[in-house]
N, C-alpha and C positions, 0 to 999 in steps of 0.2 A: 321815719315817721316823725310827725311834728310833736305829738304828745308822748312823753315817756312816762314810765311808772313813777319816777321821781316827781315829775310835774303833777301827776295826779295826787301824790301824797302831800305835796307842799301847796297845793291849790287852796286858797282861802277865799271865801265869798263874803260879801258885805252883808251885814245883818239888816234886814228890813222888817217892817211891821208885818206881822202875821206871816213871816217867812217859814222856811223849812226848819225842822229841828236840826241844829248844827251838829249834834252828836251823831244823829242818824246819817246825815250827809257825810260827815267825816268818816264814819265807819264804813259806809257804802263805798266811798271813794277809796278807802284802804283796801277793801275786798276787791274792788275793780282793779286797783293798782296791782294787787297780788296776782289776780288772774291774768291781768295784762302782762305782767312780768313773766309769769309762767308761760304764757303763750309766746312771748318773745324768745324765752329760753328754748322752748320747743321748736320754734321757727329757726333759731340759730342752729340747734342740734340737727334739725332736718336739712338745713342748708349745708351743714358740714357733711352730713350723710350723703346728701345729693352730690356735693363736690367730690366726696370720696368715691361714690358710685360712678360718677362721670369719669373720674380718673381711671377707675378699674375698667369701665366700659371702653374708654379711649385706649387703655392698654390692650384690652381684648381685641378691639378693632385693629390696633396696630399688629398684634400677633396674628389675627386672621389675615390681614393684608400680607404680612410676611409669609404666612403659611401658604396663602394663595400664590404669591410670587414664587415661593419655593416649589410648589406643586407644578406651576406652569414651567418653571425652569427645568424641573425634573422631567416633565413630560416632553419638553423640547429636546433635552439631552437624550432621553430614551429614544425619541424619534430619530435624532441624529445618529445615535449608536446603532439603531436598527437599520437605518438607511446605509450607514457606513459598513455594517456587517453584511447586508445584502450585496452591496457593491463589491466588497472584498470577496464574498463567497462567489459571486459571478466571475470576478477576475481569476480567482483560484480555479474555478471550474473551467474557464476558458483556457488557462495555462495548462491544466491537467489534460484537457481534451487535445490541446496542441501537442503536448508531450506524448500523449498516447498515440496520436496519429503519426508523429515522427517515429516513435518506437515501433509502431505497427509497420510502417514503411521500411524501417531498417531491418525488422524481423523478416518481412517478406523478401527483401533484397538478399538478406543472409540465407534465407531458405532456398531462394533461387540459386545462389552461389553454391550452397551445399548440395543441391540437387544436380547442378552441373558437375561438381566434383565427383559425386557418386556415379553419374553417368560416365564421366571420364575414367574413373577407376574401374567401372565394369568393362568398359572398352579395353582398357589396358589389361584387365584380367583375362578377357577373352583372347587378346593378342598373345599374352604370356602363355595361356593354356595351349593355344594353337602352336606357338613356338616350341613349347615343351613337348607337345605331342609329336610334332614333326622331328624334333631332336631325338626323342625316344625311338620313333620309327626309323630314323636314320642310323641311330646307334644299334638297333636290333638288326637292321640289314647289314651293317658293318660287322656286327658280332657274328651273325650267321655266315657272312662271307669269310671272316677270319677262321671260324670253326671249320668251314668247308675246306679252306686252304690248308689248315693244320691237319685235318683228316687225310687229305690227298698227299701232303708232304710226308706224313707218317707212314702211309701205306707204301709210298714210293721208296722211302728209305728202307722199310722192311723188305721189300722186294729186291732192292739192290744188295742188301747185305745177307740175304738168305743164300746158303751154299747150294750148288747144284749137285745132285747125285747122279752118278753115271752107272751105278750098280742097279741091279734089278731089285725091285722092291720085293718084299716078302709076299708070299702067296696070299696071306690073310688080308693084306691091304693092297688094293690096286694103286699103282703109281699114278701120280697126277703131274701134269706139266704146267708150269706157271709161265705165262708170257707177260712181259711188261710192256705196257703201252704208255705213250707219253701223255695221255689226257686224263688219267685217273687210275684207279686200281685195275689191274689186269684180271680178267676172268680166269677162273681155275678150270682147267680141262683135264680129264683123265688121260694118262699115257696109254699107248697101245701095249698089249701084252708082249713080252719078249719072246722071240722065236728061238728054238733050240736046234 
């Protein structure tokens, strides 16, 4: 501003005929200078407040810009993390499906192998049962044959070693004659009564 409060206080006017009262003018100028000085102080204070507020506003704007950038960065990062997680989840699912298919194929193949082994073992069991049954049958036949032979041999030995009686038998018991044949035990026949 061109006029300062000091200029107002130091301003002197020339005195003229029938001019203003010098004291009134000086006192008015002093009051105007005081008011003007007060207004200038208030304007300076307001300017300082405005500068301070502008600095605070600039700081808030900077913080808002930083916060917005942070939020955008966080949003992008969250989107990337979600996309990466979805991609990784799909990859894991694909791998798990592949492994499960492979495991299922191996299990099916193993099941078929086990079923073939079971069928083979059943066949071997039937063969073993048939072999055992035929062996048992053959052993029974052999045992029966051996028993028959033992019985025949025993009877033949008994007949060969039995002494022959030439005396007449007692009347209470009829005499019997034993004839040995070569094919088995000889039939027992009664002897005819002795003639006197």
